[in-house]
C-alpha positions as CSV (number, residue, x, y, z in Angstrom):
1,M,-35.6,-63.6,31.0
2,T,-34.6,-63.2,34.3
3,D,-37.1,-64.9,37.4
4,R,-36.3,-62.0,39.5
5,A,-39.2,-59.5,38.5
6,L,-42.5,-58.1,38.9
7,V,-45.0,-57.9,36.1
8,V,-47.6,-54.5,36.2
9,V,-50.8,-55.9,35.9
10,R,-52.6,-52.7,37.1
11,A,-50.4,-49.7,37.4
12,G,-52.9,-47.3,39.3
13,A,-53.3,-43.8,39.0
14,L,-49.6,-42.5,39.4
15,T,-47.3,-45.3,40.8
16,T,-43.6,-44.7,40.7
17,V,-40.1,-46.3,41.9
18,Q,-38.8,-44.2,45.1
19,D,-35.7,-44.5,47.1
20,R,-34.0,-41.6,49.6
21,G,-33.5,-39.5,46.7
22,R,-30.6,-38.0,44.6
23,P,-29.8,-35.1,47.1
24,G,-26.8,-32.7,46.4
25,Y,-27.5,-31.8,43.0
26,A,-29.7,-28.6,43.2
27,H,-26.5,-26.8,41.9
28,L,-27.3,-28.7,38.4
29,G,-30.6,-28.4,38.6
30,V,-31.6,-31.4,39.7
31,P,-34.4,-32.0,42.4
32,R,-33.6,-34.7,45.8
33,S,-36.8,-36.2,44.6
34,G,-37.2,-39.8,46.8
35,A,-40.0,-41.2,48.5
36,L,-42.6,-38.7,49.5
37,D,-43.1,-40.5,53.0
38,P,-39.8,-41.7,54.1
39,P,-40.8,-43.3,57.4
40,S,-43.2,-45.6,55.4
41,A,-40.5,-46.4,52.6
42,A,-38.3,-47.0,55.1
43,L,-40.5,-49.7,57.4
44,V,-41.6,-51.5,54.1
45,N,-37.7,-52.0,53.7
46,R,-37.3,-53.2,57.0
47,L,-40.0,-55.6,56.9
48,V,-38.8,-57.3,53.9
49,G,-35.2,-57.4,54.9
50,N,-33.7,-54.5,52.4
51,A,-31.3,-51.9,53.5
52,P,-32.7,-48.9,53.7
53,D,-32.0,-47.4,51.0
54,A,-33.6,-49.9,48.8
55,A,-36.2,-49.0,45.8
56,V,-39.3,-49.2,46.4
57,L,-42.9,-48.3,44.9
58,E,-44.7,-45.4,45.8
59,T,-48.7,-45.5,44.8
60,T,-50.8,-42.4,44.8
61,L,-54.9,-43.2,45.7
62,T,-55.8,-46.5,43.9
63,G,-53.3,-48.7,44.2
64,C,-51.8,-51.2,41.7
65,A,-51.4,-54.7,41.1
66,L,-48.4,-57.0,40.5
67,R,-46.9,-60.4,39.6
68,P,-43.9,-61.6,40.8
69,R,-42.1,-64.2,38.4
70,S,-40.9,-65.9,41.3
71,T,-41.7,-65.9,45.0
72,V,-41.4,-62.7,47.0
73,T,-41.7,-61.4,49.9
74,V,-43.3,-58.2,50.1
75,A,-44.8,-55.3,52.7
76,V,-47.0,-52.7,52.0
77,A,-47.4,-49.8,54.2
78,G,-48.3,-45.9,54.4
79,A,-51.7,-45.3,53.6
80,P,-54.0,-47.7,54.8
81,C,-55.4,-50.2,52.5
82,P,-56.8,-53.3,51.3
83,V,-54.1,-55.8,50.3
84,R,-54.9,-59.2,48.6
85,V,-52.9,-62.3,47.1
86,G,-53.9,-64.2,44.9
87,G,-57.9,-62.7,45.1
88,R,-57.0,-63.5,49.6
89,P,-57.3,-60.6,52.1
90,V,-53.2,-60.5,53.4
91,V,-52.1,-58.3,56.6
92,W,-51.1,-54.8,55.8
93,G,-48.3,-53.1,57.7
94,A,-46.4,-56.7,57.7
95,P,-44.2,-59.1,55.5
96,V,-46.2,-61.4,53.3
97,V,-44.9,-64.3,50.7
98,V,-46.7,-63.9,47.4
99,P,-46.2,-67.1,45.2
100,A,-44.4,-67.0,41.9
101,G,-47.4,-66.3,39.4
102,E,-49.9,-65.0,42.1
103,V,-51.3,-61.4,42.2
104,L,-50.2,-58.9,44.6
105,E,-53.2,-56.3,44.7
106,V,-52.9,-53.2,46.7
107,G,-56.2,-51.6,46.8
108,A,-57.6,-47.8,47.2
109,A,-56.4,-46.0,49.8
110,E,-58.9,-45.9,52.9
111,R,-57.3,-43.0,54.3
112,G,-54.2,-40.9,53.3
113,V,-52.6,-40.8,50.1
114,R,-49.7,-42.7,49.1
115,A,-48.8,-46.5,49.9
116,Y,-45.6,-48.2,49.7
117,V,-45.1,-51.4,48.5
118,G,-41.4,-53.2,49.6
119,V,-39.8,-56.1,48.0
120,C,-37.7,-58.5,49.2
121,G,-34.1,-57.2,47.3
122,G,-35.5,-53.9,46.4
123,I,-36.6,-52.3,42.6
124,A,-33.4,-53.3,40.6
125,V,-34.3,-50.3,37.8
126,E,-31.0,-48.4,36.4
127,P,-29.8,-45.6,39.2
128,V,-29.8,-42.5,38.1
129,L,-27.5,-40.2,39.8
130,G,-26.7,-42.8,42.1
131,S,-30.9,-43.2,42.5
132,R,-33.9,-44.8,41.4
133,S,-36.2,-42.4,42.0
134,A,-38.9,-41.3,39.5
135,D,-38.6,-37.3,39.2
136,L,-41.5,-36.2,37.8
137,L,-40.5,-32.4,37.4
138,S,-36.7,-33.2,35.6
139,G,-37.8,-36.5,34.3
140,L,-35.2,-38.1,35.3
141,G,-35.2,-41.9,36.7
142,P,-37.7,-44.4,35.6
143,A,-40.9,-43.3,34.0
144,P,-44.2,-44.1,36.0
145,L,-45.4,-47.9,35.8
146,A,-47.6,-48.7,32.8
147,D,-49.6,-51.8,32.5
148,G,-47.4,-54.6,31.3
149,A,-44.2,-53.1,32.5
150,V,-41.5,-55.4,34.0
151,L,-39.6,-54.4,37.3
152,P,-36.5,-56.1,37.8
153,L,-35.7,-57.1,41.1
154,G,-32.7,-57.5,43.3
155,R,-31.3,-60.5,45.6
156,P,-32.8,-60.8,49.2
157,S,-29.8,-60.1,51.3
158,V,-31.3,-60.8,55.0
159,P,-34.5,-62.7,56.3
160,H,-37.5,-59.7,56.4
161,A,-38.3,-58.9,59.9
162,R,-40.7,-61.1,62.0
163,V,-43.5,-59.1,63.1
164,D,-47.5,-59.7,63.2
165,V,-47.9,-55.8,62.5
166,A,-45.6,-52.6,62.5
167,P,-47.4,-49.3,64.1
168,Q,-47.2,-46.4,62.2
169,P,-49.1,-42.8,62.5
170,G,-51.9,-42.9,60.4
171,P,-52.8,-39.8,57.6
172,P,-53.4,-36.4,59.2
173,A,-56.9,-35.6,60.0
174,E,-55.6,-31.9,60.3
175,L,-51.8,-31.0,59.1
176,V,-50.2,-28.8,61.3
177,L,-46.9,-28.0,60.1
178,R,-44.6,-25.9,61.5
179,V,-42.4,-23.4,60.1
180,T,-39.7,-21.1,60.5
181,L,-40.7,-17.6,59.0
182,G,-38.6,-16.3,56.2
183,P,-36.3,-15.8,54.6
184,R,-38.8,-13.4,52.4
185,D,-41.5,-12.7,55.2
186,D,-40.6,-9.3,54.3
187,W,-42.4,-9.3,51.0
188,F,-45.6,-9.4,52.9
189,T,-47.6,-7.1,55.1
190,P,-47.4,-7.6,58.5
191,G,-51.0,-8.9,58.5
192,A,-50.5,-11.2,55.7
193,V,-47.5,-13.0,58.2
194,R,-50.0,-13.1,61.2
195,E,-52.5,-14.8,58.8
196,L,-50.7,-17.5,57.8
197,T,-50.2,-18.6,61.3
198,A,-53.5,-17.5,62.7
199,R,-55.6,-19.1,59.3
200,T,-56.6,-22.5,58.5
201,F,-55.8,-23.1,55.1
202,R,-56.8,-26.5,53.0
203,V,-55.4,-29.1,50.9
204,S,-55.8,-28.3,47.3
205,S,-56.7,-31.4,44.9
206,A,-54.2,-29.3,42.5
207,S,-51.1,-30.6,45.1
208,N,-48.4,-33.3,43.7
209,R,-45.3,-34.7,44.3
210,I,-44.0,-30.9,43.7
211,G,-46.1,-29.5,45.7
212,L,-48.7,-29.3,48.4
213,R,-50.7,-26.6,47.4
214,T,-53.6,-24.8,49.3
215,E,-56.9,-23.0,49.5
216,G,-58.1,-20.1,51.6
217,P,-57.2,-17.0,52.6
218,A,-54.7,-15.3,50.3
219,L,-51.6,-13.7,51.3
220,E,-51.2,-9.9,50.7
221,R,-47.8,-8.4,49.3
222,A,-46.2,-5.7,50.8
223,R,-44.0,-4.7,47.6
224,P,-44.8,-5.5,44.0
225,G,-42.4,-7.4,41.6
226,E,-41.0,-10.6,41.6
227,L,-37.9,-11.9,42.9
228,P,-34.7,-12.2,40.9
229,S,-34.4,-16.5,40.4
230,E,-32.8,-18.2,43.8
231,G,-32.4,-21.3,45.3
232,M,-35.5,-23.0,46.6
233,V,-35.5,-26.1,49.5
234,L,-37.6,-28.7,50.6
235,G,-40.1,-27.3,52.9
236,A,-40.4,-23.9,51.3
237,V,-43.3,-22.2,51.5
238,Q,-43.5,-20.0,48.3
239,V,-46.2,-17.5,47.8
240,P,-47.6,-17.2,44.0
241,P,-49.3,-14.3,42.7
242,N,-52.6,-15.7,43.8
243,G,-51.8,-15.5,47.3
244,R,-52.1,-19.2,48.3
245,P,-48.9,-20.4,49.9
246,V,-47.6,-23.8,48.4
247,V,-45.5,-26.1,50.3
248,F,-42.5,-27.6,48.2
249,L,-42.3,-31.3,48.2
250,A,-39.3,-34.0,47.1
251,D,-40.0,-32.8,43.5
252,H,-40.0,-29.3,43.4
253,P,-37.6,-27.1,41.4
254,T,-34.6,-25.9,42.8
255,T,-34.8,-22.3,41.9
256,G,-37.8,-20.1,41.6
257,G,-38.5,-15.9,41.7
258,Y,-41.8,-16.0,43.9
259,P,-41.1,-15.2,47.5
260,V,-40.4,-17.9,50.7
261,I,-42.6,-16.7,53.6
262,A,-41.4,-19.7,55.6
263,V,-40.2,-23.0,55.9
264,V,-41.3,-26.4,57.4
265,R,-39.7,-28.2,59.7
266,A,-38.4,-31.6,57.6
267,A,-40.0,-34.1,60.4
268,D,-43.2,-32.6,59.5
269,L,-43.3,-33.2,55.5
270,P,-44.2,-37.2,55.7
271,A,-47.8,-36.2,56.9
272,A,-47.7,-33.3,53.8
273,G,-47.2,-36.5,51.6
274,Q,-50.5,-38.2,52.8
275,A,-52.6,-35.2,53.1
276,L,-55.9,-36.0,51.2
277,P,-57.4,-32.9,49.6
278,G,-59.8,-30.8,52.0
279,T,-57.5,-31.7,55.1
280,P,-57.1,-28.2,57.3
281,V,-54.0,-26.9,57.1
282,R,-52.5,-25.0,60.4
283,F,-49.4,-23.3,59.8
284,V,-47.5,-23.1,62.9
285,A,-44.2,-20.5,63.6
286,V,-41.5,-22.0,65.5
287,R,-37.9,-20.2,66.6
288,R,-35.0,-20.1,64.4
289,R,-32.5,-22.5,65.7
């Protein structure tokens, strides 16, 4: 039994292992996956001295609790939340030492959706197609955490960062998504295309790692039927028959037959991963580069 491991005391609503994902396999039907908020995942790795591609834990709303078998340095960032070690409050957004056998408690998100837990050495589960990310759509990678599971850790590489608190943007009060119209905006009426960028939508509670679903005005089609399946990209804004846009996130399908009215700029997607149900959503059209 290795002492470089974490024991899951409380798995939370949905906690998964994530890294930068597995790009380059869409032709095989494999999504990219990876952390929904890559800047926060990169930050916790930097704070604990890991390489940028080390695997971290991504929690959803309710946090998690972990017990290390050996003393480790951890950092929690992303959605602001209370953090405790051995029942005592510790700093969020900075490196914290957790002694062997003590419980690290990552509390419920106070704002936002997903917190990230970086551990010195990284989460060393077996990689699949070059990534340790859990993919909820295809089932590749490690399963979501369960109480009692044991997660192996890698060996620390460099000393952790010496900071008090690392600044980071807060979860959005309003989600503004810059979009490039197309490739299938001609499947919608001119009024529907204007409505996409003129009206305010809201994040639906049905959103998940596959896509951010919206509530609001239904976008009217200009033509009936469906497309033959075609490739889908991260950030594609697909419109199903109910007319409510869906923004594809990390675990999105690689093909689909519903028309894509626009594509969100990659830089705006981390905020989408932190947007709570009910958050106002505005799509802002920008020119093609």
